[in-house]
N, C-alpha and C positions, 0 to 999 in steps of 0.2 A: 299241336302234336305232342308238346312236352307235359301235357296233363293227362293224356291217356294211360290206360293200364296196359300191361304187357298183351292181355287178350285182345285188347282194342287195338292196339298196335298191330297185333299179328293179322287180324281180320282186316284192317285198312291195307296192309302190304300185301295181303293174298288178293284183296279186291281192286288192288292198283289205284287206290284213293291217293297214295303217294308212294314214292320209291324209298328204297333204303338209302339211296344217296341224298335224296332231298331231307329225309327224317335226319341222316348223320350230320349233313350240312347245317340244318337247323340247330341242332344241338351244340355243334362246334361253335357256331355263331353266339349262341348264349353263354357257353363257357368263356369266350372271349370278352362279351359283353360284361359278365359278371366276374371277372378275374380277380377283383378285390376281395372276394370271398377266400381267395387262396385254397380252394378245394382240390385243385390238382397240382401235382408235382411235376407231371409231363404230359403232354397232349399229343397223340399219335394221328395228326391231322392227314398227312399223305397216305398211310397204309389203312387208316380208317376208311377214307374215301375210296380206295382200292378194294377193300374188302366188302364195303357196302355195294360196290359195282358187281362183285362177284356174287354176292348174296342176291342182287335183283336177277342175275342170270339164273341162279338155282330156283327162284321162285318162277320165273318165266318158263323153265324147264318142267316145272312140277315136282321138282326135287326137294322142296323146303320143309323143314320141320317147323313146329309152333313158334320158335324162337328165331328163326332165320332172318337176318336183316335187322334186328333190333340191336341198338349200340349198348354196350356194357362198360363200366369202369371197374377196374381191379386195384384193391387196396395195395400200396407199393411195397408189400413184403411177399407177394405172390410173383415168382421167377417168371420173366417173359423175355422171349428172343428179341422181340422187335422193339423194346424200349428198355431203359435202365430199370433196375431194381434197387432202390437206395435205402429203403427202410426208414427214409426221412433222418438219415444220418451222414455226418461228414464221413464216416468210415466207410460207406459204400456209394458215395456221392456219384461215382463215374462208374458203377459196375453194371455190366450187361451179362446177363445170365446166358449160357450156351444151350439151356433147355426150357421149355414151358413147364410150369406146375400143372399137376393133373387137372386141378379146377379150370385153369385157363385153357387147357387143350380140351376138355369136356365142352365148355362153351363155344369155343372156336369150332369144334367138330358139328355143333349145331348151326353153325353159319351166322353166329353172333358177331358183332362188329366192336372190336376192342378200341374204345375212344380215348382212353388214357389211364393214367396212374393216379390215384388219390392220395391226398396228405394224410398224415397220421403222427401219433406221437412216436419218437424215435424208438426203433425195434419193439413197437406195441407197448411201450412202458409209460403209461399215463392214462389219466381219466378226464382229459380236457383238450387234447390236441395242441397244447401249448408248448410241448417239448418236441418240436420238429426243427431240424436244421433249417428248413426252408421257411420258417415263420409259422405261427398259428393259423390254423383254419378259423373261419368266423362262421357263426350261427346265422342262417338267412331270417330268421325270425327277429333277430336283434344282433346287428353286427358287432356290437361292443361286448357280446357274449360268446362263450365258449360253445362249440358244437357237441362237447362230449369227446370221450376218447376211448380206446386209441383210434377207432375206425372214424373219427369225427369227419374226415374229408369225404368219405363214401356217403354218411348219413347226410351232411350238408348238401352234397350235389344232388342227392335224390331229392330232398326237401326243396331245393331251389329250381328243380326241373331241368337240371343239366344232364341228367341220365335217368333213364326209368328203372334201371338196376345197376347195383354195384356190389361188389363181394367185400367182406370185412373178415376179421379174425376175432375170437372171443376167448380171452385166457381168464378173465374174471369179470366179465360184463362188457367187453370192449365193442360188441355189436348192439347189445340191448340198451346200454346206457346213452350212447349218442343217438340211437333210435328214439328214444324216450326225450332227450333234449332237442332233438329236431322235429319231432312229430311224424315220424315214419315208422315203418314196420320192419323188425329184424328178427332172426331166429338163430339161436346157438343149437346145432343138432346134437344128439347124443354123440358122446365121444366115440369115434371110430367109424361114424356113418358116412362121414365126408373126408376124402383123402388129405393128408397133410403133406403129401410129396410136393417138394417145390414151394412149401410156405416156410419162410425163414423162422426159425424157432425162437421163442421167448422161454417158455416153460412146456416142455414137450408132453408132460403128463396132464396138462391143462388146456394147451391150445386146441382151438377147433375152427375151422373155416365155416362161413355161413353167408347167406345174402341179406342185403337190405334193399327194401322196395317200398312201394306205397302202400300195399295191402297184403293181408294174409293169403289172399288167392295168387297174388304175384309172387309170394315166397314159395307157394305149392309149386308153381311152375318152374321156379328157379332151382328148387331143392330136387326136382324131379330129374334134372340134369346132373347135379353136383353129387348126389348120393350114389353109393355103389361101392364094391370092394375093389381095392386096388393093390396088386401084388407088390408095387414098390414101396407100400407103406406097411411097415410091420405091424402098426396098431389099427389098421383098417379091419373093420368088422365084415366077416365073410358071411352074409346072409342076404336073403332077397330084398329087393327095393319094392317097398309098396306103391301103389298108385296115389299118390298124394293128392291129386287133382280130383279123382272121382270121389274121394273119401270127405271132400270139404261139405258135403251136405250132411252136416251132423246136427241132430236134434238137441236141444238144450233140456227137454224134459226128462227129469229124473237124473240129471247130471249132478254128481256131487262135488261140490266146490269146497276145497279146503281153504280156510281163512286163518292164517297164524296171527294170534294176537300181538305178537312182537313187532309185526310190519306196521302197527298203528300206535307207535309211541309217539310222545310228545316231540320227538326229534323229527317227526315227518311234518312237513308244510301242511297247514290246514287246507289249503287249496287242494293239494294232492290227495288227502284223505277224503275230502268232499267228493272229488271226481271218482275215486276208487268206489266209494259207498254209491253214488249214482250209477255206476256200472253194475254193481251188485244188484241193484233193484231192476236193471234190465234183465240180468240173468234170472232172478226170482220170478219176474213176470212172464218168463218163458218155461216156468216149472223146474227151473234147478233148485237144488237143495244146498243150503250154506252150512257147512260144518266148520265150527271152530276147531282148531288143532293148535297143539303146543309144540313149539320147537325149542327145547331147553337149551339146546348148544348154540343158538344164534349168537350169543355175544363172543363165540369163539371163532366164528366163520372168517373175519377179517384177519385176525393175528394168524391163524393157522394158514389161511391162503398166502400171506406175504412171506411167511418163512419158507414155505415150499417153493413159491414162484421165484423168489429172489435167490434160492439155492440153485434151482434148475437154470435161471438165467445166468449166474456165475459160471456154470459148467458150459452152457451152450456158446456163450459169448467169448469164452476162451480161444475160440478158433481165429478171432480177428486179432492177429498178433504183428500185422505189419509185414509178414514174410512172404506169404503165397499169394494173398489178394487183398483188396481193400486199401484204405488209406496207409501209406509208408512215410513215416517222418525222414526229412531230408538230414544229410550230413551227421548221422548217427557214429557215435565213437566205437561202439561194440554192439553185441547182439541184446544184451539186457538194455542198453540205452535205446536201441532201436524199438524193441517192444514196448518199453515204458513209454517213450515219447509217442510212438503211434497211437497207443491206445488213450493216453492223455488228450492227444490232439483230435482223435477220431470220435470218441464218445462223448455225449453231452452230460449235463449234470445229473439228471434223473436216472440215466443209464448207470453212470458211475456209482449213485447212491445204491442201487439195486445190487449192482455187482459186489460192492463192498458188504452190503448186508448178507448177500448169499454166501460169500466167501468166509464170513465171520461164523455163520451158522453151520457150515461144513467144517470148520477148522477143528484140530485136535483139542479135547477138553470141552467143546460146545456142541458137537455133532450129536451126541446122546442127548444132551439137555435141551435142544431146540428141534433139530431137524428130525431125529426120531420120534420125539414126542409129538411133533407136528403131524407125522404120518400116522401115528395111533388115533390122534383126535379126528384126522380126516377120515379114517374108517368108521369112527363113531358117528360122525356127521352124516356120512353116506348111509349107514344103518338106520339112523333116525329118520332120515328123509324117506328112505325105501318103506320103512314101517308105516310112515303116515299114508302112502298110498293103499294100504290095505282097507283103510275107510272112506278114501276120496279118490276122484278120478283125476282131478288137476289141483294144483295149488295156486292161488291167486293173491296179488298183492301190488303195491306200488313197484315200479321198476327203480326208482330212485327217491331218497329222501327230500331231495329239493329239486327245483327246476334249474335250467341253465344259468350258472353264474357268471359274473362278469369276468372279462379276460384279465388275467393277473392277481385276481383276487386272493387265491389260495396257493400261489407259488411259494410264498414264504413259509406256509404251514403244511408241509407234505403229509403229517398225520391226519390232519383235518380232510385233505384232499382223498386220501385213501378210503376215507369212510363214504365216499361217493358210490362205492362198490358194495356197500353193506348188505344189500338184498339180492345181489348178482351172483357173488363168488361161489355160493353154496352148490349151484348147478354145476360149475366146473369142477369143484372138489369131488362131488358125486358122481361126475360123468353124465349128468341127466340133461334132457333137452328143455330149453326155456326160450320164450319169445316176449318180445315187447311189442305192444300196439298202441296208438294214440287213444287217449281216453278223455281228453279235455284241454282247455287252456285256463291258465291262472289269470290273476287281476291284471297283470302286465302283458297278457296276449302271448304268453310262453307256454309251449306244449308240455302236457302231462302224459306219462307212460304208464301203462298196465302190464304187468308181467304174469304170464302163465307158465308154470312149471309141471312137468309131467314124469312119470317113471321111464325107464330106458326104452328108446325106440318106439315111443308113443307119439311122434311127430304128427302122424294123421289127425290123432285125437285133437292136440293142441291146435293146429291149423284149423280143423273143423269148428272148434269153440270160437276161435279168433275170428274166423269168417262169419260165424253166425252173429257175433256180437256188432261185426262190421256191416252186416246186412240191415241191422237195427239202429245204427247210428252213423254219423256222417265225419266224425273226427278224423277218419283217415283221409278224407277229401279235401280238408283244409290245407291252404298253401299261404305263406307270407304274401302279403299283398304286392309287394314289389316284383314278385317273381311269377305272377300268375300269367 
């Protein structure tokens, strides 16, 4: 059951090959068996089985939708009423939300079964899932390596067959990078396509929720539920939602694929370059046209991103002061002591680093020199990327410059760790859709990710191109041997 796609699971549930209760119990057993991966912060066993029973009743009565009865895991920054929402932080270790995030509610309305909340980097700040108050998640392909971040728990859980679908959030690559490291598929939608209501904010102008699953087809089924205007989210895009599933049958003939030369620098692992070049041959064989493009501003993507992201993080996380909710220090002498100690005790090292950076760039004397300049560069990056789509349909390249690295290897070098997002942050800066799909394995049997980026609201095209590639390759079907 744990190897089946969403469509196959749906058909099996409809045909009564097994029940939602049986499927949910099977996955709960797998989560318990493979608990050493540390992919889940909390598991909702009793409520999951109760919801599965209700889903079986809906199926029996003929009131089911495509995803009814299928388990789902949520990244632990989406607010849920039936379980804690911790953001993997001591600051919110015991916090239970009084409401469900829009994304959570959308899947629940479809009759999906919430099976638990997945591990992540604290407040989504990190590229390795090492900065979690509850300990790092592990990559099922090699448990000594990171699953990527910040949605590492979600990606690892899907890769290990602990859940067929998980939600994630992507601020600078936090869906796509762990998807690449764990050999699964993940998409960051266009900014505003998916509601951010109930998603704890890291950097509000960059954050975007999205799904992580086995294949592009599974992503399409998931996005069909997640996308849509939400009046509770002031940044939500008010426009019709396309039929992502029906548009999967995309022909690759005459597809113009942009290939940025900067994506194939010597800093990119040779095995990754070879896999991407092999993928390009698949596209060429189906009639696609490869067009080399130049992105002159690529060296500024990462510094621009970190100035803006840290500034917004400093602002967003100021609400955690130990006064209203969250961790509160004991025996404080006065208000200033309470706030200082509560934040010092509640936040981890990476969160503190980014708050301090953000506070610095927003401070008097540095605001114009750093934050304002970064916003100007952001617009230039957006304009350059949008201009590239005048000549090509999609932009293709590696998702990451390396495969999953050993746990602890880059903790002492945050600057080097930030470069793991070198190919992914641009989509967030420009608000563009981008996805990552498996495209190979390196010599150590570690997954390699291929990234596709498109113009705003071109998700149907991206998913169709990714699906066409997966119809001609089997990389998305590969699973780590211990978890088959």
